C-alpha positions in Angstrom: 31.1 49.4 107.2 27.7 49.3 108.5 25.6 48.5 105.9 22.7 49.7 107.9 23.8 53.5 107.1 25.2 55.3 104.5 28.8 57.0 104.8 28.1 60.2 106.6 29.0 63.5 104.5 31.7 64.2 106.1 33.3 60.8 105.6 34.2 61.5 101.7 32.1 64.6 101.0 32.6 64.6 97.5 33.6 61.2 96.3 36.0 62.1 93.8 38.5 59.8 95.1 36.4 57.0 94.0 35.7 57.7 90.5 38.5 56.7 88.4 40.3 53.4 88.5 44.3 52.7 89.1 44.6 53.9 85.0 42.9 57.2 85.7 39.3 56.3 83.8 36.1 57.1 84.8 34.6 54.4 86.9 31.8 56.3 88.8 30.4 59.7 88.5 29.8 60.9 91.8 30.8 64.7 91.2 32.4 67.1 89.0 34.7 68.2 91.5 38.4 67.5 90.5 37.6 65.8 87.4 39.9 67.6 84.8 39.9 69.6 81.7 40.8 67.2 79.5 38.1 64.3 80.9 35.3 67.0 81.6 36.3 67.9 77.7 35.8 64.6 76.7 32.4 63.7 78.3 31.3 66.7 76.8 32.5 66.0 73.3 30.9 62.2 73.3 27.8 64.2 74.2 27.9 66.5 71.3 28.3 63.3 69.2 25.2 61.7 70.7 23.4 64.8 70.3 20.9 64.6 67.4 18.5 67.6 66.3 15.1 67.5 67.1 12.9 65.8 64.2 15.5 63.6 63.2 16.1 59.8 64.1 18.1 59.5 67.2 21.1 58.2 68.0 20.9 54.6 69.0 23.8 51.5 69.6 24.6 48.6 71.7 27.7 50.0 73.6 25.4 49.0 76.5 24.0 45.4 75.0 23.8 42.9 77.8 24.1 45.3 80.6 21.5 46.7 83.2 21.0 49.8 84.8 18.8 50.3 87.4 17.7 53.9 88.3 17.3 53.8 91.6 15.4 57.6 92.7 14.6 57.4 96.4 14.1 61.3 95.5 11.4 62.7 93.3 12.5 63.4 89.6 10.4 63.5 86.4 13.7 65.0 84.1 16.4 63.3 84.9 14.6 60.2 85.5 13.3 60.0 82.0 16.3 61.5 80.5 18.5 58.0 82.3 16.3 55.9 81.4 16.1 57.4 77.8 20.0 57.4 77.5 19.8 53.8 78.6 17.6 52.3 76.6 19.3 54.2 73.3 22.0 52.6 74.6 20.9 49.1 74.6 20.9 48.2 78.2 17.9 46.6 79.8 16.7 49.6 82.7 15.2 48.8 85.6 13.3 51.8 87.4 12.5 51.6 91.0 10.0 52.9 92.1 10.5 54.9 95.5 6.6 54.7 96.9 7.2 50.8 96.3 11.0 50.7 97.6 11.7 48.0 100.1 13.3 51.2 101.7 9.9 52.0 102.8 9.5 48.8 105.1 13.0 49.5 106.7 15.7 48.0 104.3 18.1 49.9 104.4 20.0 51.3 100.8 22.8 48.9 101.1 20.7 45.7 101.4 18.9 47.1 98.2 22.3 47.5 96.5 23.4 44.0 97.3 20.5 42.5 96.6 20.3 44.1 93.0 23.8 43.5 92.7 23.0 39.9 92.9 20.4 40.1 90.6 23.3 41.1 87.9 22.7 44.8 88.0 26.2 46.0 86.1 24.9 50.5 86.9 23.2 52.2 90.0 22.0 55.7 88.8 21.2 56.9 92.4 19.6 60.0 93.8 18.9 60.7 97.2 18.0 63.8 99.5 20.9 62.7 102.0 24.2 63.7 101.3 27.4 61.1 101.2 24.8 58.0 99.6 26.4 57.6 96.3 30.0 57.9 97.6 28.8 55.1 100.4 27.3 52.8 97.5 30.5 53.5 95.1 32.3 52.2 98.1 29.8 48.8 98.7 29.2 47.5 95.7 31.6 45.1 94.0 34.5 46.1 91.8 32.4 45.2 88.6 29.7 47.7 89.4 29.4 51.4 88.8 27.7 54.5 90.0 26.3 57.1 89.1 25.0 60.5 90.8 22.3 61.7 89.7 21.4 64.1 92.7 22.3 64.0 95.8 20.6 66.6 98.2 22.2 69.7 97.6 25.9 68.6 97.5 26.1 67.9 93.8 24.2 67.0 90.6 27.3 66.2 88.1 24.9 65.1 84.7 23.2 68.4 85.3 26.4 70.1 85.7 27.5 68.8 82.7 24.7 69.4 80.3 24.1 72.9 81.7 28.3 73.2 80.2 27.4 71.6 76.9 24.6 73.8 76.5 27.0 76.8 76.9 29.9 75.5 75.1 26.9 75.3 72.1 26.5 79.0 72.0 29.7 79.7 73.2 32.9 77.6 72.5 35.3 79.6 74.0 34.6 79.8 78.1 37.3 82.2 78.9 35.8 85.5 77.9 32.1 84.3 79.1 30.4 85.8 82.0 27.7 83.4 83.9 25.3 84.7 86.2 23.9 82.1 88.4 20.4 83.8 90.5 18.6 82.5 93.1 18.4 80.2 95.9 22.3 79.5 95.8 23.1 77.9 99.0 20.7 74.9 98.8 21.2 74.3 94.8 23.3 71.3 93.9 23.4 72.5 90.4 24.9 75.5 90.9 27.7 73.5 92.8 28.2 71.2 90.0 27.6 73.9 87.3 30.1 76.0 89.0 32.5 73.3 89.9 32.5 72.6 85.9 32.9 76.1 84.7 35.6 76.5 86.7 37.3 73.6 85.3 36.8 74.9 82.3 38.0 78.3 82.7 35.4 81.0 82.7 35.9 83.9 82.6 33.9 85.3 85.3 31.3 83.8 87.6 28.5 85.6 89.4 26.4 83.9 92.3 23.6 86.7 92.4 20.9 85.8 95.8 19.7 87.4 98.8 21.7 86.8 101.0 19.2 84.5 103.2 20.7 82.6 100.0 24.1 83.6 99.8 26.5 80.6 99.9 29.7 80.1 102.1 32.4 81.4 99.8 34.4 78.7 99.9 32.4 76.2 97.9 33.0 78.4 95.0 36.2 79.5 95.3 37.3 82.5 92.5 33.2 83.7 92.3 31.7 87.2 92.9 28.4 86.6 95.4 26.0 89.7 94.7 23.1 90.8 95.6 22.2 92.7 93.7 20.3 91.0 90.6 21.5 94.8 88.4 24.8 94.5 89.1 24.5 90.2 88.3 23.1 90.7 85.1 25.3 93.8 83.6 27.1 92.4 80.6 26.4 88.8 81.3 26.6 86.4 78.6 24.7 83.7 80.3 21.9 83.8 83.0 20.8 80.8 85.3 17.8 81.2 87.3 17.3 78.6 90.5 14.2 78.0 91.9 13.6 78.7 95.8 14.4 74.8 97.2 12.0 75.1 99.9 12.5 70.9 100.4 16.1 71.5 101.8 15.8 74.8 104.3 15.5 73.6 107.9 13.8 77.3 108.9 11.7 78.8 105.9 11.3 81.8 108.6 12.8 85.0 107.1 13.0 83.6 103.5 11.2 85.9 101.2 8.1 85.9 100.1 7.5 84.8 96.3 6.1 88.3 95.5 9.1 89.9 97.3 11.7 87.5 95.8 10.2 87.9 91.7 10.2 92.1 92.5 14.0 92.0 93.4 15.3 88.5 92.0 12.8 87.4 88.8 14.8 87.1 85.8 12.3 89.6 83.6 12.8 90.3 79.6 13.0 94.2 81.1 16.0 93.1 83.5 17.7 91.1 80.9 18.6 94.0 78.9 21.5 95.0 81.5 23.0 91.3 80.0 25.0 91.4 76.9 23.0 91.3 74.0 23.5 87.8 73.0 22.7 86.6 76.6 21.1 83.4 76.4 18.9 82.3 79.7 19.0 79.1 81.6 17.0 77.2 84.1 17.6 73.6 85.7 13.4 73.1 86.1 11.5 72.1 87.5 10.7 76.3 86.9 7.9 78.6 89.1 7.0 81.0 86.2 6.4 84.3 87.6 8.9 83.4 90.8 12.2 83.0 90.0 11.7 83.7 85.8 9.3 85.5 84.0 7.1 82.9 81.5 7.1 85.1 78.4 11.3 85.2 79.0 11.4 80.9 79.6 9.6 80.8 76.4 11.7 83.6 74.1 14.4 83.4 71.6 16.8 83.7 74.3 15.7 80.7 76.2 17.8 77.3 76.1 15.7 75.5 78.6 14.2 73.3 76.3 18.2 72.7 74.5 19.0 71.9 78.3 16.7 69.0 78.7 17.7 67.4 74.8 21.3 67.7 75.7 20.5 66.1 78.9 20.0 62.8 77.2 22.9 63.1 74.7 24.8 63.7 78.3 23.6 60.9 80.1 24.6 58.7 77.2 28.3 59.9 77.3 28.2 58.8 80.7 27.1 55.6 80.5 29.1 54.9 77.6 32.5 56.3 79.3 31.5 54.4 82.4 30.7 51.1 80.5 33.9 51.4 78.8 36.1 50.9 81.9 34.2 48.1 82.9 34.9 46.3 79.6 38.8 47.2 80.4 38.6 44.8 83.5 
């Protein structure tokens, strides 16, 4: 393996074969693809146990005492990075946050050389976000067998902990997914959130998954098997129980020519209170953040009683605690 460059996305596009040890225990979390229903449910159950109501003391323990977690965010992040830091701290870990602007990568050091350096400092677990596909799997292949990797966002390919927190939020409102209709609205083609959330929903047996987007943002159908791809927002929202709005991923679009203008997008695909009247009466509204109010979602809707966006953020810490706890338990078995 050439340690100067990460593996290409095609050499291990999902990293699913790396995730579990020989006994089927979770060693790395790289993708929700191929994680079975039992493991997915176990992670959600553990996350629910770590969930404390707002305004009450948070749950803390020492499950990660003596462990060091390095948050390597080579791509900008606020929510995910803060959430992982809080999660690891509440579990008693020592936490290192590597500032991308101060990273040796800027000076020309390869990602894997950075990993090897931190591994020599006895970092146990790497939380990695990168704009390039294949990086988390590359690192997972390279680290020692007592070190683990969590994917905190990978290009447009995968964002497994975001998918988990979305699933947890839905399950708190609708415990049975089998009759649930979920509409994901927006730039589906470039959204790693859409990919991971869809993978988890289908594993849990969602009743119907709709991907609602302009033709310019329509994904390859093969990436979302059994989902309906719709170009009409009215049709997409009709009777939906869950509506998730996505922002336009401008940083991942090679050619911005021809994509809808902000005004055109909001006029045709902005999720508003008026348009939500076509959804189920008890429908909830979600957004992975950051939100562009007045572009993909109406501001008043985002702040309404139908919105569970703040609940998603709260659930993010619980989910990341559950993931770190589960992976550390696998480490302790070695």
